[in-house]
C-alpha positions as CSV (number, residue, x, y, z in Angstrom):
1,M,-25.6,-11.4,53.0
2,T,-23.1,-13.8,54.7
3,A,-25.2,-16.3,56.8
4,G,-23.0,-15.0,59.4
5,T,-24.1,-11.8,59.8
6,R,-26.2,-10.9,63.2
7,G,-29.6,-9.4,62.2
8,D,-28.9,-6.0,64.5
9,H,-25.7,-5.6,62.2
10,R,-27.8,-6.6,59.0
11,A,-28.2,-2.4,57.6
12,F,-24.9,-1.6,59.4
13,A,-23.0,-4.5,56.9
14,R,-25.1,-3.6,53.9
15,L,-24.2,-0.8,53.5
16,V,-20.2,-1.1,54.1
17,L,-19.5,-4.4,52.8
18,E,-22.4,-3.4,49.5
19,T,-23.8,-0.4,49.3
20,M,-20.7,2.3,50.1
21,P,-17.5,-0.1,50.3
22,E,-15.1,2.6,48.7
23,E,-16.0,5.4,50.8
24,S,-16.8,3.2,54.3
25,R,-12.8,2.5,52.9
26,I,-11.2,6.0,52.9
27,G,-13.6,6.6,56.0
28,L,-11.9,3.5,58.0
29,T,-8.6,4.7,57.0
30,L,-9.3,7.9,57.6
31,G,-10.3,7.2,61.5
32,F,-6.3,4.9,61.9
33,V,-5.2,7.8,61.6
34,R,-7.2,9.7,63.6
35,T,-5.5,6.9,66.6
36,F,-2.7,8.5,66.1
37,G,-3.7,12.4,67.2
38,V,-2.9,10.5,70.5
39,P,0.5,10.7,71.7
40,D,0.1,7.8,73.6
41,I,-1.5,5.6,70.5
42,A,1.4,7.1,67.8
43,R,3.7,6.5,70.3
44,V,2.9,2.4,69.9
45,L,2.1,2.6,66.7
46,H,5.3,3.5,65.9
47,G,7.9,1.6,67.7
48,T,6.1,-1.7,66.2
49,G,8.2,-0.1,63.0
50,R,5.5,-1.1,61.4
51,M,3.7,1.5,60.5
52,T,7.3,3.5,59.5
53,T,7.6,0.5,56.7
54,D,4.7,-0.7,55.8
55,A,2.2,1.4,56.6
56,R,-0.2,-0.1,54.0
57,G,-0.1,-3.3,54.8
58,R,-0.8,-2.4,58.2
59,A,-3.7,-0.4,57.2
60,K,-4.8,-3.7,55.1
61,A,-4.5,-5.9,57.4
62,T,-7.0,-3.9,60.5
63,G,-9.4,-2.7,57.7
64,V,-9.4,-6.8,56.3
65,A,-10.0,-7.5,59.8
66,M,-12.5,-4.9,60.8
67,F,-15.3,-6.1,57.4
68,A,-14.4,-9.3,58.3
69,L,-15.6,-8.9,61.7
70,I,-19.0,-6.5,60.6
71,E,-19.7,-9.9,57.6
72,R,-19.3,-12.5,60.4
73,G,-20.5,-10.9,63.3
74,T,-18.7,-11.3,66.4
75,D,-20.0,-13.9,67.6
76,S,-19.2,-15.9,64.5
77,A,-17.1,-18.5,64.6
78,G,-14.8,-16.3,62.2
79,G,-15.6,-13.3,64.1
80,R,-14.2,-15.3,67.6
81,K,-11.1,-15.9,65.9
82,I,-10.8,-12.1,64.5
83,V,-11.6,-10.8,67.7
84,E,-8.7,-13.4,69.8
85,G,-6.4,-12.0,67.2
86,L,-6.9,-8.4,67.9
87,R,-6.6,-8.6,71.8
88,R,-3.1,-11.0,71.3
89,V,-2.0,-7.9,68.8
90,H,-2.9,-4.9,71.2
91,D,-2.1,-7.0,75.1
92,R,1.3,-4.8,74.9
93,P,2.0,-2.3,77.7
94,G,0.4,0.8,77.1
95,I,-2.6,0.5,75.7
96,T,-5.4,0.8,78.3
97,P,-8.8,0.1,78.0
98,E,-9.7,3.5,77.6
99,L,-7.4,4.1,74.5
100,M,-8.4,0.0,72.8
101,R,-12.8,2.1,73.4
102,Y,-10.8,5.4,71.4
103,V,-9.4,3.3,68.6
104,L,-12.8,0.7,68.2
105,A,-15.2,3.8,68.7
106,C,-13.3,6.0,65.5
107,F,-12.6,2.5,63.4
108,T,-17.0,2.8,64.2
109,V,-17.8,6.6,63.5
110,C,-15.0,8.1,61.0
111,P,-16.5,5.2,57.8
112,L,-20.1,6.8,58.6
113,R,-18.8,10.5,58.9
114,F,-16.8,9.9,55.4
115,I,-20.3,8.4,53.9
116,D,-21.8,11.3,55.4
117,S,-20.3,14.3,53.7
118,H,-18.7,12.4,50.7
119,G,-21.2,9.7,49.8
120,H,-23.7,9.7,47.7
121,R,-26.2,9.8,50.6
122,P,-25.8,10.1,54.0
123,A,-26.3,7.2,56.4
124,T,-30.0,6.2,56.8
125,G,-31.4,6.1,61.2
126,E,-31.4,2.3,60.9
127,E,-27.8,1.9,59.6
128,R,-26.8,4.6,62.4
129,E,-28.3,1.8,65.0
130,A,-26.8,-0.5,63.3
131,A,-23.6,0.7,63.4
132,Y,-23.8,0.8,67.3
133,A,-25.3,-2.2,67.5
134,F,-21.9,-3.5,66.2
135,H,-20.0,-1.4,68.2
136,Q,-21.1,-2.6,71.4
137,S,-20.5,-6.7,70.2
138,L,-16.9,-6.3,69.5
139,S,-16.6,-3.7,72.7
140,R,-18.6,-6.8,75.0
141,A,-16.0,-9.2,72.6
142,L,-13.1,-7.6,73.4
143,D,-14.1,-7.3,76.8
144,L,-14.3,-3.0,77.1
145,P,-17.1,-0.9,79.3
146,D,-20.2,-0.3,77.3
147,A,-20.3,2.9,75.1
148,P,-22.1,6.1,76.6
149,G,-24.8,6.5,76.0
150,G,-27.8,4.8,73.7
151,Q,-27.2,5.4,70.4
152,L,-23.7,6.2,68.1
153,D,-24.1,9.8,68.4
154,D,-23.4,8.9,72.2
155,V,-20.3,7.2,71.0
156,E,-19.1,10.4,68.4
157,G,-19.9,12.5,71.8
158,W,-17.7,10.9,74.4
159,M,-15.1,11.0,71.2
160,I,-14.9,14.2,71.0
161,D,-14.3,14.9,73.7
162,F,-11.6,12.2,74.2
163,E,-10.0,14.5,72.1
164,G,-10.4,17.3,73.8
165,R,-8.2,16.4,76.2
166,H,-5.2,14.2,74.5
167,F,-4.8,15.1,71.5
168,A,-1.5,17.0,70.8
169,P,1.3,17.4,69.1
170,S,3.8,14.4,68.6
171,E,7.1,13.4,66.5
172,A,5.6,10.1,67.2
173,A,1.9,11.3,65.5
174,H,4.4,13.4,62.2
175,T,6.3,10.5,61.5
176,L,3.0,8.2,61.2
177,W,1.4,11.1,58.8
178,Q,4.2,10.8,56.6
179,A,5.1,7.8,56.6
180,T,1.0,6.6,55.7
181,S,0.4,9.9,53.3
182,K,2.9,8.6,51.4
183,G,2.8,5.5,51.1
184,L,-0.8,4.2,52.3
185,L,-2.5,7.2,50.6
186,A,-0.1,7.6,47.5
187,A,-0.8,4.1,46.6
188,R,-4.8,5.1,46.0
189,L,-3.9,7.6,43.7
190,P,-3.9,7.5,40.0
191,S,-0.1,7.7,39.4
192,F,0.5,11.7,38.1
193,L,-1.8,12.2,41.7
194,A,0.5,9.9,43.3
195,A,3.3,12.6,44.7
196,L,1.1,15.0,46.0
197,A,-1.0,12.6,47.7
198,P,0.4,14.3,51.3
199,V,-1.6,17.6,50.5
200,V,-4.4,16.0,48.7
201,A,-5.7,13.7,51.7
202,A,-4.8,16.8,54.3
203,T,-7.9,18.2,53.0
204,L,-9.8,15.0,54.8
205,L,-8.1,15.9,57.8
206,D,-9.5,19.0,60.6
207,D,-8.1,21.2,62.3
208,P,-7.7,19.5,65.4
209,L,-6.1,16.6,64.2
210,R,-4.3,18.9,61.2
211,T,-2.4,20.4,64.5
212,A,-1.9,16.8,66.2
213,L,-0.2,15.8,63.7
214,R,1.8,18.9,62.8
215,V,0.1,19.4,59.0
216,R,-0.6,22.7,57.5
217,R,-3.6,23.6,56.0
218,P,-3.5,22.9,52.2
219,P,-4.5,26.3,50.3
220,A,-7.2,27.0,49.6
221,P,-7.6,26.1,45.5
222,V,-6.6,22.3,47.0
223,R,-9.1,22.2,49.3
224,A,-11.8,23.5,46.6
225,L,-10.5,21.5,43.8
226,V,-10.6,17.8,46.6
227,T,-14.1,19.2,47.8
228,A,-15.3,19.8,43.8
229,A,-14.1,16.4,42.8
230,L,-15.5,14.3,45.6
231,R,-19.0,16.3,45.4
232,A,-18.8,14.8,41.9
233,R,-17.7,11.7,42.2
234,A,-21.1,11.3,44.6
235,R,-23.4,12.8,41.8
236,Y,-21.5,10.0,40.2
237,A,-22.4,7.5,42.0
238,A,-26.0,8.7,42.9
239,R,-26.8,8.3,39.1
240,A,-25.7,4.9,39.0
241,H,-27.5,3.8,41.7
242,A,-30.2,5.0,40.5
243,Q,-30.3,3.3,37.4
244,R,-29.9,0.3,39.2
245,P,-32.3,-2.4,39.4
246,T,-34.8,-2.3,42.1
């Protein structure tokens, strides 16, 4: 473990960077996509033009920044530099503290959601507490209000309530989804599956998000196939981890 990672964050950093890095990356990508469901956020992202022309590069930059913060901690020299960069990027009209709180909630909660659903094991209580500690640390570094309650479940509850109040269909969201599913997600699949990336990715979205993105629910056979593939992958990963020397 890198020395810059503080103790309160260590279990979360180990989970994200070492134990289940691929699941964490997919979950972070889904968290990024989730923000499209809020029209005010979709409008800002669409307005920059980068998400529609280089979705893969934009999402990669976000992932690199988040994973570096998780590794180093927000109070390290490298962490402070990243936080300052995040401040500059988001210092623009239309980005309110509440929207920033929601984006940060997505980036913390969604990786753990994907791990719980599709990893070889769910996140432990210690890992969830560490994720909450990281979330609080980054919130304060960005001068955002403290997250509600005292645990990650409270952050997720606030996030769900926020979505109930703000999720709505928008043309910007639909355009962002098309660029992301055909660019970023297609690039992560084997070439013979790339053309199916949008429908495969749509199986990982819940109904409120699909409605906001104006995405149809994939047919039952596709949903069943993706679920079976993810379960098989989780079983394989569980066996591989069980065979590793302790």
